[in-house]
C-alpha positions as CSV (number, residue, x, y, z in Angstrom):
1,X,-10.8,20.0,22.9
2,X,-13.2,17.1,23.6
3,X,-12.2,14.3,25.5
4,X,-11.0,11.1,23.7
5,X,-12.2,7.6,24.4
6,X,-8.6,6.2,23.8
7,X,-7.0,7.7,27.2
8,X,-4.4,5.7,28.1
9,X,-5.3,5.2,31.6
10,X,-8.9,6.0,32.4
11,X,-10.6,6.7,35.6
12,X,-13.2,4.7,37.1
13,X,-15.8,6.6,36.2
14,X,-14.6,7.2,32.6
15,X,-14.2,3.3,32.6
16,X,-18.1,2.9,33.3
17,X,-18.9,5.8,31.2
18,X,-17.0,3.5,28.3
19,X,-18.9,0.9,29.0
20,X,-22.2,2.7,28.9
21,X,-21.5,3.8,25.8
22,X,-20.2,0.2,24.2
23,X,-23.4,-1.7,25.6
24,X,-26.1,1.3,25.1
25,X,-28.7,2.2,27.0
26,X,-32.2,0.5,28.8
27,X,-31.2,-2.8,30.5
28,X,-28.0,-2.4,29.6
29,X,-27.3,0.4,30.9
30,X,-24.5,0.3,34.1
31,X,-26.3,1.8,37.0
32,X,-26.0,5.2,38.1
33,X,-24.0,6.5,35.0
34,X,-24.5,10.3,34.3
35,X,-23.4,11.0,30.2
36,X,-22.6,14.4,29.5
37,X,-23.8,16.6,26.8
38,X,-21.0,15.3,24.4
39,X,-21.4,11.5,25.3
40,X,-25.0,11.7,24.7
41,X,-23.9,12.8,21.1
42,X,-21.4,10.2,20.9
43,X,-24.4,8.0,22.1
44,X,-26.7,8.8,19.6
45,X,-23.9,8.3,16.7
46,X,-23.1,4.8,18.3
47,X,-27.3,4.0,18.4
48,X,-27.8,5.2,14.8
49,X,-25.2,2.9,13.5
50,X,-25.3,0.0,15.5
51,X,-29.2,-0.1,16.0
52,X,-29.6,-3.2,13.8
53,X,-32.8,-5.6,14.4
54,X,-31.9,-9.4,15.9
55,X,-28.5,-8.1,16.7
56,X,-29.0,-9.4,20.4
57,X,-28.2,-7.5,23.6
58,X,-26.1,-4.6,23.7
59,X,-23.6,-3.0,20.7
60,X,-24.3,-4.0,17.8
61,X,-28.0,-3.9,17.9
62,X,-29.7,-4.6,21.3
63,X,-31.6,-2.2,22.7
64,X,-30.5,0.4,21.0
65,X,-33.0,2.9,18.9
66,X,-33.1,5.1,16.2
67,X,-31.3,4.6,12.9
68,X,-29.2,6.7,10.6
69,X,-31.6,6.3,7.7
70,X,-30.6,6.8,4.5
71,X,-31.3,10.8,3.8
72,X,-28.1,12.8,2.8
73,X,-28.7,15.7,5.3
74,X,-29.0,12.8,8.2
75,X,-25.7,10.8,7.2
76,X,-23.6,14.2,6.4
77,X,-24.9,15.5,10.0
78,X,-24.1,12.0,11.2
79,X,-20.7,12.1,9.8
80,X,-19.9,15.2,11.3
81,X,-20.6,14.1,14.6
82,X,-18.5,11.0,14.5
83,X,-15.5,13.2,13.4
84,X,-16.1,15.7,16.4
85,X,-16.6,13.5,19.2
86,X,-14.4,10.5,18.1
87,X,-10.5,9.9,17.7
88,X,-9.5,9.4,14.3
89,X,-9.0,5.7,14.5
90,X,-12.7,5.1,15.4
91,X,-13.5,7.3,12.9
92,X,-12.3,5.1,10.7
93,X,-14.0,2.1,11.6
94,X,-17.5,3.4,12.2
95,X,-17.6,4.9,8.4
96,X,-16.3,1.4,7.1
97,X,-19.2,-0.2,9.4
98,X,-21.9,2.3,8.0
99,X,-20.6,1.2,4.6
100,X,-21.2,-2.4,5.4
101,X,-24.1,-2.4,7.2
102,X,-26.3,0.2,6.2
103,X,-25.4,0.1,2.4
104,X,-24.5,4.0,2.0
105,X,-22.8,3.7,-1.0
106,X,-25.4,5.4,-3.1
107,X,-25.0,8.3,-0.8
108,X,-21.3,8.4,-1.0
109,X,-21.7,9.2,-4.4
110,X,-23.1,12.9,-3.6
111,X,-20.9,15.6,-3.6
112,X,-21.9,16.3,0.0
113,X,-21.6,13.2,1.7
114,X,-18.0,12.8,0.4
115,X,-17.0,16.5,1.7
116,X,-18.1,15.3,5.4
117,X,-16.2,11.9,5.3
118,X,-12.9,11.8,6.8
119,X,-10.5,10.6,4.5
120,X,-9.1,7.3,4.6
121,X,-7.5,4.5,3.0
122,X,-10.5,2.3,3.4
123,X,-12.7,4.8,1.9
124,X,-10.2,5.1,-1.1
125,X,-10.6,1.8,-1.6
126,X,-14.0,2.1,-1.8
127,X,-13.9,4.9,-4.0
128,X,-11.9,2.9,-6.3
129,X,-14.4,0.4,-6.3
130,X,-16.9,2.8,-7.2
131,X,-15.4,4.9,-9.7
132,X,-16.9,4.0,-12.6
133,X,-20.4,4.8,-11.4
134,X,-19.5,7.9,-9.7
135,X,-21.4,10.9,-11.7
136,X,-19.8,14.0,-13.3
137,X,-20.8,15.9,-10.6
138,X,-19.3,14.3,-7.9
139,X,-16.0,13.1,-9.2
140,X,-14.3,16.1,-8.4
141,X,-15.0,15.6,-4.7
142,X,-14.0,12.2,-4.8
143,X,-10.7,13.2,-6.6
144,X,-10.0,15.5,-3.8
145,X,-10.7,12.8,-1.0
146,X,-8.6,10.0,-2.8
147,X,-5.8,12.9,-3.3
148,X,-5.9,13.6,0.4
149,X,-4.7,9.8,1.4
150,X,-2.4,9.5,-1.5
151,X,-0.6,12.7,-0.3
152,X,-0.4,11.5,3.1
153,X,0.7,8.5,2.1
154,X,3.3,10.4,0.0
155,X,4.8,11.9,2.3
156,X,5.0,9.3,4.6
157,X,6.8,7.4,2.0
158,X,8.7,9.2,-0.4
159,X,12.1,10.2,1.6
160,X,12.8,6.6,2.4
161,X,12.1,5.3,-1.1
162,X,14.3,8.3,-2.7
163,X,16.7,7.6,-0.6
164,X,16.7,3.7,-0.5
165,X,16.3,3.2,-4.3
166,X,18.7,6.1,-5.1
167,X,21.5,4.5,-3.2
168,X,20.7,1.2,-4.4
169,X,21.2,2.2,-7.8
170,X,24.5,4.3,-6.8
171,X,25.9,1.2,-5.4
172,X,25.1,-1.2,-7.9
173,X,27.1,1.3,-10.4
174,X,30.1,1.7,-8.4
175,X,33.3,0.5,-9.8
176,X,37.1,-0.4,-8.1
177,X,38.6,-0.1,-11.5
178,X,37.0,3.6,-13.1
179,X,38.9,5.4,-15.6
180,X,40.1,8.8,-14.5
181,X,37.1,10.4,-15.4
182,X,35.0,8.6,-13.5
183,X,37.3,8.6,-10.1
184,X,35.3,9.3,-7.0
185,X,38.6,11.4,-5.5
186,X,36.3,11.7,-1.9
187,X,36.0,8.4,-1.7
188,X,39.2,7.5,-3.0
189,X,41.2,9.6,-0.4
190,X,38.7,8.8,2.7
191,X,39.9,5.0,2.0
192,X,43.7,5.7,1.2
193,X,44.5,7.9,4.3
194,X,46.7,4.9,6.1
195,X,48.7,5.5,2.6
196,X,49.6,8.8,3.1
197,X,53.3,9.8,2.6
198,X,54.6,12.6,4.6
199,X,57.8,13.4,3.0
200,X,55.7,13.7,-0.5
201,X,52.5,15.4,1.2
202,X,50.1,13.1,-0.9
203,X,48.4,10.0,-0.5
204,X,49.6,7.2,-2.7
205,X,46.0,5.3,-3.5
206,X,45.8,1.3,-3.1
207,X,42.3,1.1,-4.4
208,X,40.8,3.4,-6.6
209,X,36.8,4.0,-6.1
210,X,34.8,5.2,-8.9
211,X,31.5,5.3,-10.7
212,X,30.6,3.6,-14.0
213,X,30.1,5.8,-16.6
214,X,26.5,7.1,-16.2
215,X,24.8,6.0,-19.4
216,X,21.2,4.9,-20.1
217,X,23.1,1.4,-19.4
218,X,23.3,1.9,-16.0
219,X,19.5,2.8,-15.6
220,X,17.6,0.1,-13.4
221,X,14.0,-0.4,-15.1
222,X,11.2,-1.2,-12.8
223,X,8.2,-2.6,-13.9
224,X,5.2,-2.7,-11.3
225,X,2.7,-5.3,-12.5
226,X,-0.6,-5.0,-10.1
227,X,-3.5,-7.2,-10.0
228,X,-6.8,-4.7,-9.6
229,X,-9.0,-7.6,-8.3
230,X,-11.1,-6.5,-5.7
231,X,-9.1,-8.1,-2.9
232,X,-5.9,-6.4,-3.8
233,X,-7.6,-2.6,-3.1
234,X,-5.4,-1.8,-0.3
235,X,-2.1,-3.0,-2.6
236,X,-3.3,-1.2,-5.7
237,X,-3.4,2.3,-3.2
238,X,-0.1,2.0,-2.0
239,X,1.5,0.9,-5.7
240,X,0.0,3.6,-7.1
241,X,2.0,6.1,-4.5
242,X,5.4,4.2,-4.9
243,X,4.7,4.4,-8.8
244,X,4.7,8.0,-8.6
245,X,7.7,8.5,-6.6
246,X,10.0,5.9,-8.8
247,X,8.6,8.2,-11.4
248,X,10.0,10.9,-10.1
249,X,13.5,9.6,-9.7
250,X,15.9,10.0,-12.7
251,X,18.1,6.9,-11.8
252,X,15.3,4.6,-12.6
253,X,12.5,4.2,-15.4
254,X,9.2,2.8,-14.1
255,X,6.2,1.1,-16.0
256,X,3.3,0.7,-14.0
257,X,0.8,-2.4,-15.3
258,X,-2.6,-3.3,-14.0
259,X,-4.7,-6.0,-15.2
260,X,-7.7,-8.6,-13.9
261,X,-8.6,-10.6,-17.4
262,X,-7.6,-7.7,-19.4
263,X,-3.9,-5.7,-19.4
264,X,-4.0,-1.9,-19.3
265,X,-0.7,0.3,-19.1
266,X,-1.0,3.3,-17.2
267,X,2.7,4.4,-17.4
268,X,1.3,7.9,-19.1
269,X,-0.4,8.3,-15.7
270,X,2.3,6.9,-13.1
271,X,3.3,10.8,-11.8
272,X,-0.2,10.9,-10.6
273,X,-1.5,8.1,-8.2
274,X,-5.2,9.6,-8.6
275,X,-5.2,9.4,-12.0
276,X,-3.9,5.7,-11.7
277,X,-6.6,4.9,-9.0
278,X,-9.2,6.1,-11.6
279,X,-8.0,4.5,-14.4
280,X,-8.1,0.7,-12.7
281,X,-11.3,-1.1,-12.2
282,X,-11.3,-3.2,-9.0
283,X,-12.9,-6.5,-9.3
284,X,-13.3,-9.1,-11.9
285,X,-11.3,-12.0,-13.2
286,X,-7.9,-12.5,-13.4
287,X,-5.4,-13.5,-16.0
288,X,-1.5,-13.3,-14.4
289,X,-0.1,-15.2,-17.5
290,X,-1.6,-12.4,-19.6
291,X,-0.1,-9.7,-17.4
292,X,3.6,-11.3,-17.2
293,X,3.4,-12.0,-20.9
294,X,2.7,-8.2,-21.7
295,X,5.7,-7.5,-19.2
296,X,8.1,-9.4,-20.6
297,X,7.9,-7.8,-24.2
298,X,8.4,-4.4,-21.9
299,X,11.8,-5.9,-20.9
300,X,14.5,-4.8,-23.1
301,X,17.7,-5.4,-20.6
302,X,16.8,-8.4,-18.4
303,X,19.8,-7.6,-16.3
304,X,18.9,-3.8,-15.7
305,X,15.2,-5.0,-15.0
306,X,13.4,-5.5,-11.6
307,X,9.7,-7.0,-12.5
308,X,7.2,-6.7,-9.0
309,X,4.2,-8.9,-9.3
310,X,1.7,-7.9,-7.0
311,X,-0.5,-10.5,-6.5
312,X,-2.4,-13.0,-4.4
313,X,-2.0,-15.5,-7.3
314,X,-5.2,-16.5,-7.8
315,X,-5.0,-17.6,-11.4
316,X,-7.8,-17.5,-13.6
317,X,-5.9,-18.5,-16.8
318,X,-3.6,-21.0,-17.8
319,X,-1.3,-21.8,-14.3
320,X,1.0,-23.9,-16.1
321,X,2.1,-21.2,-18.7
322,X,2.1,-18.3,-16.0
323,X,4.5,-20.6,-14.3
324,X,6.6,-21.2,-17.6
325,X,6.9,-17.3,-18.4
326,X,8.3,-16.6,-14.8
327,X,10.7,-19.1,-15.6
328,X,11.8,-17.6,-18.6
329,X,11.9,-13.8,-17.0
330,X,14.0,-14.7,-14.8
331,X,16.1,-17.3,-16.8
332,X,17.0,-14.0,-19.0
333,X,18.2,-12.4,-16.3
334,X,15.7,-10.3,-14.8
335,X,15.0,-9.7,-11.0
336,X,11.6,-10.6,-10.2
337,X,9.6,-11.0,-7.1
338,X,5.8,-12.0,-6.1
339,X,4.3,-9.6,-3.4
340,X,1.6,-11.5,-2.6
341,X,-0.3,-8.2,-0.4
342,X,1.7,-4.3,-0.2
343,X,-0.1,-3.5,2.7
344,X,-0.3,-3.0,6.5
345,X,-3.5,-5.4,6.5
346,X,-1.3,-8.3,8.0
347,X,-1.1,-12.2,6.3
348,X,-3.6,-12.1,3.0
349,X,-5.3,-14.8,1.5
350,X,-3.4,-16.2,-1.4
351,X,-3.1,-19.5,-3.7
352,X,-0.4,-21.1,-1.9
353,X,0.3,-23.5,-4.8
354,X,1.0,-20.9,-7.2
355,X,3.0,-19.2,-4.7
356,X,5.2,-22.5,-4.2
357,X,5.8,-22.9,-7.5
358,X,7.0,-19.3,-8.0
359,X,9.4,-20.3,-5.4
360,X,10.6,-23.3,-7.2
361,X,11.7,-21.4,-9.7
362,X,13.3,-18.8,-7.9
363,X,10.6,-16.1,-7.5
364,X,10.1,-15.3,-4.1
365,X,7.0,-14.7,-2.9
366,X,5.7,-13.0,0.6
367,X,3.9,-9.9,1.6
368,X,5.4,-6.3,2.2
369,X,4.1,-3.7,4.4
370,X,4.8,-0.1,2.9
371,X,7.9,0.7,5.1
372,X,9.4,-2.2,4.1
373,X,9.1,-1.8,0.1
374,X,11.8,0.8,-0.1
375,X,14.5,-1.6,1.0
376,X,13.0,-4.4,-1.3
377,X,13.8,-2.4,-4.0
378,X,17.1,-1.9,-2.9
379,X,17.9,-5.5,-2.3
380,X,16.3,-6.2,-5.8
381,X,18.1,-3.6,-7.7
382,X,21.4,-4.9,-6.2
383,X,20.5,-8.1,-6.8
384,X,20.8,-9.3,-3.3
385,X,19.0,-13.0,-2.4
386,X,15.4,-11.6,-1.6
387,X,14.1,-14.9,0.2
388,X,17.0,-14.4,2.6
389,X,16.3,-10.2,2.5
390,X,12.9,-11.2,3.5
391,X,13.9,-13.8,6.4
392,X,16.0,-11.1,7.8
393,X,13.4,-9.0,7.8
394,X,10.8,-11.5,9.6
395,X,8.9,-12.0,7.1
396,X,7.3,-14.9,5.9
397,X,8.2,-16.5,2.6
398,X,6.0,-19.2,0.6
399,X,7.8,-22.6,0.5
400,X,8.9,-24.2,-2.6
401,X,7.5,-27.6,-1.3
402,X,4.1,-27.3,0.1
403,X,2.8,-29.9,2.7
404,X,0.1,-32.4,2.1
């Protein structure tokens, strides 16, 4: 196992070696620093990427010489080197930089190159953006890369989502006045033990606990409405994973809708996040009003429906009509929330005026991390105040009144 560049307490010489790798060689080389064979490979990998002309001294650019080039064998060898000699977090940064600095998107379409990369979220968003131009001979490999990441995300998020959503539906369906066949005897007995009568050897329940009769009327309906503009790429990936998890639950019925200026219903592909991601087209314009119109047509029982709009709210359609339609949806009894982002990437750029207008009609707008999303869905299903839920979780909610 090679020594990580991320050792928590580096020795003095380790620190000099790191500075040497950061700054490059020649005049930037700290005095008397000897690089091991493995560090020489690291240094070459850094030089091949960060050697752009006119970048100034040090990394990136500066005294480094060489260059990664644009040949498939050279790129594949470089990808193998960085996966071997750098920790995972650094590999992800270097892969992303290689795409940005060297424009390797064409080579990424070759199966040999895709097989050499380390699957990560940034790479998936890149592939999703390129999915319309990926040649047929590379599509299987591209799907395998995407599946590796979505499987990891699903493994991380499934358990909490199932527990939170199923529990919320269960709680929402409980009744304190159950019919005889609806009584939950275990909960009823536990809640009434203080009313045990020893002389009769029985419990006299003061309050019955049970479930309402489970029919289609108690099933909750969730609509995920996803903005597929380029800025929402990470949110699209997480939404596809959550869609698959929610679709596996009998307690809820889930629809997945993606939109730009057009609207596409991907519910038929919802069980497989990879199918969903290769069915979207990142980029293009945005018509939120049109998407909401379609979602509104799907709502049959508003009081049992949760509509999650995942968008940065940069509306390219009729903004006033978008707000009126959102107001009609909430006025019908449905729960609606606008997620400005569903990602781990921090505060997004969004249209503050539209977020404020939605907040004014009772549609809270805020960013949400994937780890927070299951609890958010539970709160929405239980029809709790979502603005209060966000505030309790230290989430900044868009204000209903914008400052001048």
